[in-house]
N, C-alpha and C positions, 0 to 999 in steps of 0.2 A: 680578181679580187674578191675576198669572201666577207659577208655579213654575218656576224655571230649573233644568233637569237637564243635566249633561254627561255623554256617553256616551264613555267613554275606552277602552273594549275592545269587544268583540263585543256589539252590542245585539241586541234582540228579532228582527231578520230574519237575524242571523248574519253581517252585514257588519261590518267594522272601521271604527270611527269616523275621521273626517277631522278631528276637532277641532272639528266644529260644535256649538254650543249649541242644545239644543232647548228651545223656549219651550212650556210646557204650560199649558192653562188649569187652573182649580181642580178641574175634574172629570177632569183628566189626559188630555185629548184634546189632540193636537198642535196648535199654532196656528201657529208658525212655526219655521223651522230657520235659525239665524244663526251664520255662520263666526266662530269664535273666533280673535281674533288675539293673537299673543304680543307682548311688549313689543319685540322686535327687528322685527317687523312693522310694529307702530305707528311705529316710528322711520323707517320707509321710507315711511310714509304722506305724500303731499305736503302736504296741507291742514294737517298736525301739525307742519310745519317752520318754524321761526321765520324762516330765510333766506327762504322762499318767501313768507310773510306780509309780510315787509318789502319784497322784490322786487315783489310784487303791488301794495302800497300805493304805493310809489314810482312805479311805472308809471301807476297811476290819476292821482297827483298830477301826473305829467308831462303826461298826456294832457289834464287839465284846464287846466294853465297854456299848453299849446303855442298853442291858437288865440286865446287871450285876450292873449297876449304878441306874436302875430304880427301883431296889430291895430297894435302899435306898432314892427314890425320888429325885435324883440328875440326872442332865443332865451332858454330858461331859464338857461343858463349865463351869458349875457350880462347878464341881469336880476340874478343874484345877485353877478356881479362889481361891477355899479355899485352894489349896496345896500353891498358891502363897501368900496368906494371912497367911499362917502357917509359910512361910519363912520370911516374912516382911509384918507386917500390919501398920496401921496407915498411910496409903499411899493415894495419890490422886485418883480419878477416871481415870483421864488421865494416870498417871503411871501405875495403875493397868491394864488398858486396853492395854497399850503398852507391859507390861510385859507378858500378856497371849496371845497376838496376836490378840485381837478383837477391834473392832472399839468402840469408845466412845458411840455411838448410841446404840450398841449392849449390852454396859455394863449396861445402866440405867435400863432396864426392868429385866436383869439378876441379879443385885443387888437389885432391888425391890423385887423379888421373894426369893432371900436369906435373905433379912431383915423379909420378911413377916413370913419365916420359923424359924426365930430367930438365924440365923447362922452367920450374921453381923450386924454391926449398921453404920450408914451413919450419919456424923455430920459435920457442917459447921465448916469451919476454922474461928477462932476468927480474926476480923478484916478484914475478906474478904468472904463476905455472897454468892459469886458466887462459891467459891472452897469448896468441900466436901472431906473429908477423910473417908476411909473405915477401920473398925476394926473388926477382927475376934472374935466371942464371943465364950465362953466355949462350948455352944451347937454346933457350928460350928466346932469346933476343935475336939469334941466328934464324930459328924458326919463324919468327914473326918478320924479320927482314925478307925472309924467302918467300913469304906469302904475301907480302904488301901489294904486289901487283893485282890481286884478287879484287881490291877495293876499286881500283881504278877500271878493271874489267866490268866489275858489277855497276858501276857508275855509268859506263857507256852504255851498257844495256838498258838502263832506266830510260834513255832519250832525254833526260833533263839537261838543260844548259847549266853552266857553273852559277849563273845569277839564279835561276829557278832553284837549284839544290841550296843555294845560300839562304834563300827566303824559307824553304821548306825546313831547313835545320833551324833556323830562327824560330818559325811558328812552334816547331816540335818541342823546342827548347821552353817557350813560352807555356805550351800546355803542361809540360813535365814539372814545372815549378811547384 
């Protein structure tokens, strides 16, 4: 068992303490010297940051999806766009961009690529030449259905239980509101 002592002033050798915690054994011999961190120092610790944890998790998921979707000639952004359109199509580019969390400027080349593959069609709204709607084609639905196993595969690689995944999804949705 260890006793923790903090030397905040001059200690036995006459040196000023630098805020280190001295771990002493029960017989008072020094075992380890550990730097004590303040709350502000803890806030600067990368591994303690929510933003870094989310960023790292997101990168890990992206890295798991990328090679698996590449087999289907899809990017992750294209994949989630096809999923969104499978849930509801005949939507404006603006609505679609908002739904998948991408900027409208990002959607234009993404949709062009999906259109060239025959997975979506883009058409102008009657009476409003500036607005286009996007529709999922049969080929797009087949491509999505042929790649759906990727999601299950990536999920199994995360090591999460279904309950943990549900909680994590719920927390992410709370943050994204």
